[in-house]
C-alpha positions as a Markdown table, in Angstrom:
| # | Residue | x | y | z |
|---|---|---|---|---|
| 1 | Met | 279.0 | 52.0 | -46.6 |
| 2 | Asn | 276.6 | 51.1 | -49.4 |
| 3 | Lys | 276.8 | 48.0 | -51.5 |
| 4 | Lys | 278.1 | 49.8 | -54.6 |
| 5 | Thr | 281.1 | 51.2 | -52.6 |
| 6 | Glu | 281.8 | 47.8 | -50.9 |
| 7 | Gln | 281.9 | 46.2 | -54.4 |
| 8 | Ala | 284.2 | 48.9 | -55.7 |
| 9 | Leu | 286.6 | 48.3 | -52.8 |
| 10 | Glu | 286.4 | 44.6 | -53.3 |
| 11 | Asn | 287.4 | 45.1 | -56.9 |
| 12 | Ile | 290.3 | 47.2 | -56.0 |
| 13 | Ala | 291.5 | 44.5 | -53.5 |
| 14 | Gln | 291.1 | 41.8 | -56.1 |
| 15 | Lys | 292.8 | 43.6 | -59.0 |
| 16 | Thr | 295.5 | 45.6 | -57.2 |
| 17 | Leu | 296.2 | 43.6 | -54.0 |
| 18 | Leu | 295.5 | 40.2 | -55.6 |
| 19 | Met | 293.2 | 39.3 | -52.7 |
| 20 | Asp | 290.3 | 36.9 | -53.1 |
| 21 | Thr | 288.0 | 38.8 | -50.8 |
| 22 | Leu | 287.8 | 41.4 | -48.2 |
| 23 | Lys | 285.4 | 39.3 | -46.1 |
| 24 | Thr | 286.7 | 38.0 | -42.7 |
| 25 | Arg | 287.1 | 34.3 | -42.7 |
| 26 | Asn | 288.7 | 33.9 | -39.3 |
| 27 | Thr | 291.5 | 31.7 | -40.7 |
| 28 | Ser | 295.1 | 32.3 | -41.7 |
| 29 | Glu | 293.7 | 33.3 | -45.1 |
| 30 | Asp | 292.8 | 36.7 | -43.5 |
| 31 | Phe | 296.5 | 37.6 | -43.5 |
| 32 | Glu | 297.9 | 38.6 | -46.9 |
| 33 | Glu | 301.4 | 39.6 | -47.9 |
| 34 | Val | 301.4 | 42.5 | -50.3 |
| 35 | Ala | 304.1 | 44.9 | -51.6 |
| 36 | Val | 304.1 | 48.5 | -50.5 |
| 37 | Trp | 303.6 | 49.7 | -54.0 |
| 38 | Gln | 300.4 | 47.6 | -54.3 |
| 39 | Val | 299.1 | 49.1 | -51.1 |
| 40 | Lys | 300.0 | 52.6 | -52.4 |
| 41 | Lys | 298.2 | 52.0 | -55.6 |
| 42 | Ala | 295.1 | 50.5 | -53.9 |
| 43 | Leu | 295.0 | 53.6 | -51.5 |
| 44 | Glu | 295.2 | 55.9 | -54.5 |
| 45 | Gln | 292.4 | 54.1 | -56.2 |
| 46 | Ala | 290.2 | 54.2 | -53.1 |
| 47 | Tyr | 290.9 | 57.9 | -52.7 |
| 48 | Gln | 289.9 | 58.6 | -56.3 |
| 49 | Leu | 286.7 | 56.5 | -55.8 |
| 50 | Gly | 285.9 | 58.7 | -52.7 |
| 51 | Leu | 286.5 | 61.9 | -54.7 |
| 52 | Lys | 284.2 | 60.8 | -57.5 |
| 53 | Gln | 281.4 | 59.8 | -55.0 |
| 54 | Gly | 281.8 | 63.1 | -53.1 |
| 55 | Gln | 281.5 | 65.1 | -56.3 |
| 56 | Lys | 278.2 | 63.3 | -57.2 |
| 57 | Gln | 276.6 | 64.4 | -53.9 |
C-alpha cells in the first residue's frame, strides 16, 4: 500500500471512526469502541477510494 492510500485510510478512520491513529501502539488504546453505522460508513468510503484508484490505473 502506498503512502497516499495509507493517509487516505487514516483520514477515514479519524473522521468517520473518531480514531486518533491506525498505527499499532501495543496498548489498550489499540482497541476502540465504534458503532456499526460508523464502521459501515468507513467501509463505504474505503470502497469508493478503491474504485477511484482502480479507475485511474
